[in-house]
Wavefront OBJ file of the C-alpha trace (Angstrom):
o trace
v 68.792 -32.882 -114.268
v 70.206 -34.349 -117.562
v 72.469 -37.287 -117.292
v 75.757 -36.304 -118.858
v 76.779 -39.887 -119.987
v 77.841 -40.094 -123.403
v 78.628 -36.260 -123.844
v 82.339 -36.588 -123.980
v 84.455 -36.132 -127.010
v 87.349 -38.287 -128.042
v 89.996 -38.832 -125.313
v 92.421 -36.075 -124.726
v 95.841 -36.289 -126.325
v 99.145 -35.321 -124.617
v 99.304 -32.199 -126.864
v 96.099 -30.789 -125.828
v 94.638 -29.269 -122.617
v 92.808 -31.513 -120.257
v 89.276 -31.827 -121.289
v 85.946 -32.298 -119.399
v 82.999 -33.261 -121.481
v 84.883 -32.281 -124.501
v 85.643 -28.711 -123.116
v 89.162 -27.835 -122.745
v 90.241 -26.330 -119.299
v 91.856 -23.384 -121.283
v 88.305 -22.049 -121.117
v 87.502 -19.331 -118.430
v 85.385 -20.302 -115.488
v 82.499 -18.215 -116.993
v 82.781 -19.889 -120.303
v 82.949 -23.507 -118.773
v 79.925 -22.769 -116.587
v 77.930 -21.385 -119.496
v 78.819 -24.483 -121.577
v 78.129 -27.012 -118.864
v 74.881 -25.295 -118.124
v 73.839 -25.654 -121.812
v 74.620 -29.258 -121.487
v 72.111 -29.906 -118.551
v 74.347 -29.149 -115.419
v 72.940 -26.761 -112.957
v 74.782 -23.629 -111.638
v 75.219 -23.540 -107.798
v 77.219 -20.561 -107.502
v 80.182 -18.696 -109.405
v 82.342 -21.929 -109.297
v 80.335 -24.882 -108.839
v 77.463 -26.890 -110.532
v 75.648 -29.976 -109.849
v 74.214 -32.652 -112.274
v 74.133 -36.556 -112.900
v 76.937 -38.774 -114.401
v 76.446 -42.393 -114.807
v 73.345 -42.317 -112.673
v 75.138 -40.647 -109.747
v 74.387 -37.242 -108.369
v 77.776 -35.127 -108.658
v 79.093 -31.878 -107.757
v 81.669 -30.009 -109.886
v 84.078 -27.436 -108.594
v 86.113 -25.056 -110.737
v 89.620 -23.664 -109.646
v 91.479 -20.880 -111.192
v 94.082 -17.954 -110.030
v 92.750 -14.596 -109.831
v 95.106 -13.504 -112.463
v 94.150 -16.021 -115.140
v 91.249 -16.411 -117.486
v 91.752 -20.182 -117.734
v 91.049 -22.850 -115.296
v 93.760 -24.808 -113.187
v 91.735 -27.645 -112.421
v 88.181 -29.053 -112.124
v 87.017 -31.620 -109.439
v 84.169 -33.840 -109.962
v 82.692 -35.484 -106.848
v 80.147 -37.955 -106.238
v 77.557 -37.104 -103.518
v 77.208 -39.367 -100.408
v 74.225 -41.504 -100.260
v 73.332 -43.815 -97.619
v 73.258 -47.580 -98.491
v 75.826 -46.933 -101.447
v 79.525 -47.490 -100.731
v 82.491 -45.740 -102.234
v 83.540 -48.944 -103.786
v 80.086 -48.971 -105.814
v 80.594 -45.353 -106.829
v 84.278 -46.060 -107.718
v 83.267 -48.966 -109.953
v 80.501 -46.975 -111.638
v 82.915 -43.950 -112.300
v 85.803 -46.231 -113.564
v 83.466 -47.600 -116.286
v 82.477 -44.176 -117.333
v 86.189 -43.013 -117.291
v 87.348 -46.156 -119.254
v 84.690 -45.563 -121.881
v 85.701 -41.994 -122.611
v 89.282 -41.589 -121.569
v 90.467 -45.292 -122.102
v 92.400 -47.494 -119.342
v 94.235 -45.511 -116.742
v 98.016 -45.459 -117.006
v 98.021 -46.351 -113.086
v 95.587 -47.801 -110.829
v 96.244 -49.076 -107.211
v 95.540 -47.980 -103.666
v 97.140 -45.394 -101.528
v 96.698 -45.334 -97.689
v 93.865 -47.751 -98.344
v 92.080 -45.590 -100.858
v 91.553 -46.753 -104.501
v 92.962 -44.407 -107.105
v 93.692 -44.348 -110.852
v 95.576 -41.787 -112.934
v 95.433 -40.800 -116.436
v 98.562 -38.796 -117.986
v 97.622 -36.102 -120.319
v 100.848 -34.107 -120.535
v 103.551 -32.479 -118.234
v 101.621 -30.902 -115.384
v 98.306 -32.040 -116.969
v 96.516 -35.433 -115.987
v 93.460 -36.725 -114.462
v 93.280 -38.354 -111.012
v 90.369 -40.489 -109.444
v 90.330 -41.503 -105.799
v 87.971 -42.940 -103.385
v 88.153 -40.595 -100.262
v 87.665 -40.847 -96.611
v 84.449 -39.045 -96.868
v 82.797 -41.996 -98.639
v 82.779 -40.294 -102.058
v 84.741 -40.546 -105.347
v 86.745 -37.453 -106.386
v 88.005 -37.068 -109.937
v 90.608 -34.253 -110.464
v 90.933 -32.832 -114.075
v 94.354 -30.860 -113.816
v 95.568 -28.474 -116.334
v 98.282 -27.369 -113.823
v 98.904 -28.244 -110.308
v 98.289 -24.935 -108.528
v 95.248 -26.662 -106.761
v 95.942 -30.099 -105.541
v 94.201 -32.836 -103.756
v 95.827 -34.097 -100.435
v 96.918 -37.317 -101.658
v 98.174 -36.248 -105.081
v 101.941 -36.238 -104.085
v 101.540 -39.865 -102.573
v 99.909 -40.929 -105.903
v 103.002 -39.283 -107.871
v 105.388 -41.161 -105.654
v 103.589 -44.446 -106.476
v 103.764 -43.605 -110.262
v 107.410 -42.732 -109.853
v 108.144 -46.223 -108.281
v 105.905 -47.903 -110.954
v 106.819 -46.102 -114.318
v 104.495 -46.722 -117.270
v 105.683 -47.764 -120.764
v 103.472 -45.184 -122.454
v 104.478 -42.125 -120.172
v 107.744 -40.149 -119.995
v 109.551 -40.952 -116.771
v 109.190 -38.276 -114.070
v 109.891 -38.154 -110.461
v 107.248 -36.825 -108.111
v 109.293 -33.808 -107.331
v 109.650 -32.970 -111.025
v 105.853 -33.193 -111.578
v 104.884 -31.023 -108.680
v 104.946 -27.240 -109.725
v 103.475 -26.193 -106.445
v 106.231 -26.873 -104.341
v 107.793 -23.985 -102.333
v 110.516 -21.895 -104.332
v 111.129 -19.510 -101.639
v 114.779 -18.857 -100.378
v 115.483 -19.665 -96.744
v 115.797 -16.251 -94.845
v 118.535 -15.405 -92.217
v 116.305 -13.248 -90.164
v 116.913 -15.432 -87.027
v 120.571 -15.075 -87.345
v 120.521 -11.433 -87.887
v 118.330 -11.077 -84.616
v 120.775 -13.251 -82.840
v 123.872 -11.272 -83.960
v 122.166 -8.002 -83.028
v 121.470 -9.493 -79.616
v 125.152 -10.255 -79.169
v 126.170 -6.929 -80.266
v 123.833 -5.279 -77.912
v 125.103 -7.548 -75.038
v 128.781 -6.711 -75.991
v 127.843 -2.924 -76.025
v 126.388 -3.232 -72.553
v 129.452 -4.950 -71.439
v 131.993 -2.419 -72.886
v 129.813 0.499 -71.309
v 129.820 -1.152 -67.864
v 133.546 -1.726 -68.075
v 134.084 2.124 -68.831
v 131.965 3.026 -65.929
v 133.957 0.847 -63.539
v 137.206 2.437 -64.844
v 135.724 5.918 -64.257
v 134.758 4.866 -60.742
v 138.176 3.736 -59.910
v 139.887 6.769 -61.319
v 137.624 8.950 -59.052
v 138.415 6.703 -55.992
v 142.189 7.359 -56.604
v 141.917 10.913 -56.782
v 139.793 11.162 -53.468
v 142.497 9.245 -51.797
v 145.142 11.519 -53.079
l 1 2 3 4 5 6 7 8 9 10 11 12 13 14 15 16 17 18 19 20 21 22 23 24 25 26 27 28 29 30 31 32 33 34 35 36 37 38 39 40 41 42 43 44 45 46 47 48 49 50 51 52 53 54 55 56 57 58 59 60 61 62 63 64 65 66 67 68 69 70 71 72 73 74 75 76 77 78 79 80 81 82 83 84 85 86 87 88 89 90 91 92 93 94 95 96 97 98 99 100 101 102 103 104 105 106 107 108 109 110 111 112 113 114 115 116 117 118 119 120 121 122 123 124 125 126 127 128 129 130 131 132 133 134 135 136 137 138 139 140 141 142 143 144 145 146 147 148 149 150 151 152 153 154 155 156 157 158 159 160 161 162 163 164 165 166 167 168 169 170 171 172 173 174 175 176 177 178 179 180 181 182 183 184 185 186 187 188 189 190 191 192 193 194 195 196 197 198 199 200 201 202 203 204 205 206 207 208 209 210 211 212 213 214 215 216 217 218 219 220 221
């Protein structure tokens, strides 16, 4: 495996797509895999590769929608190795990220896990987090159709601690994967139908009783 340290281009700007190793996420998955394979990463399957970064073995997973030719996001993950702590991996990857992307706009902990976030543009950013699986994940987002489970919590932290270099957005404004579905009234409709049927049965039974009484009166006569 070829170490990919030092292969990144200049840090991304807010007007561009999020980049990984100088490659924009506007590339198709096939184009990205081909480019990264040429740079020393090994293809594992149609959406993942492996390699070494900053002396660490890593996995790289690519995510895209079926109806698009570009990537939504890319996730780099260190591979667990006995005797090495997530803190060690986090420090190594942070040094690598700072060298190529500059200092993060936010860095703290969430639910006890260290994280850092680099803002690229609206719906585009980079998030690094030490996971409960004893690995470090770095998500390169070009949009948030795919998200990591702690992402909303990270956005809430950023909302409460705004950065002078980044436009102010609330966590809800930043999340484009939130549900836009309109609540349905199916249950109310069913309930109404149930009442209608019940009412119909009552009316029917009432008519039957009236008929029975009329017959009884005629017999008496």
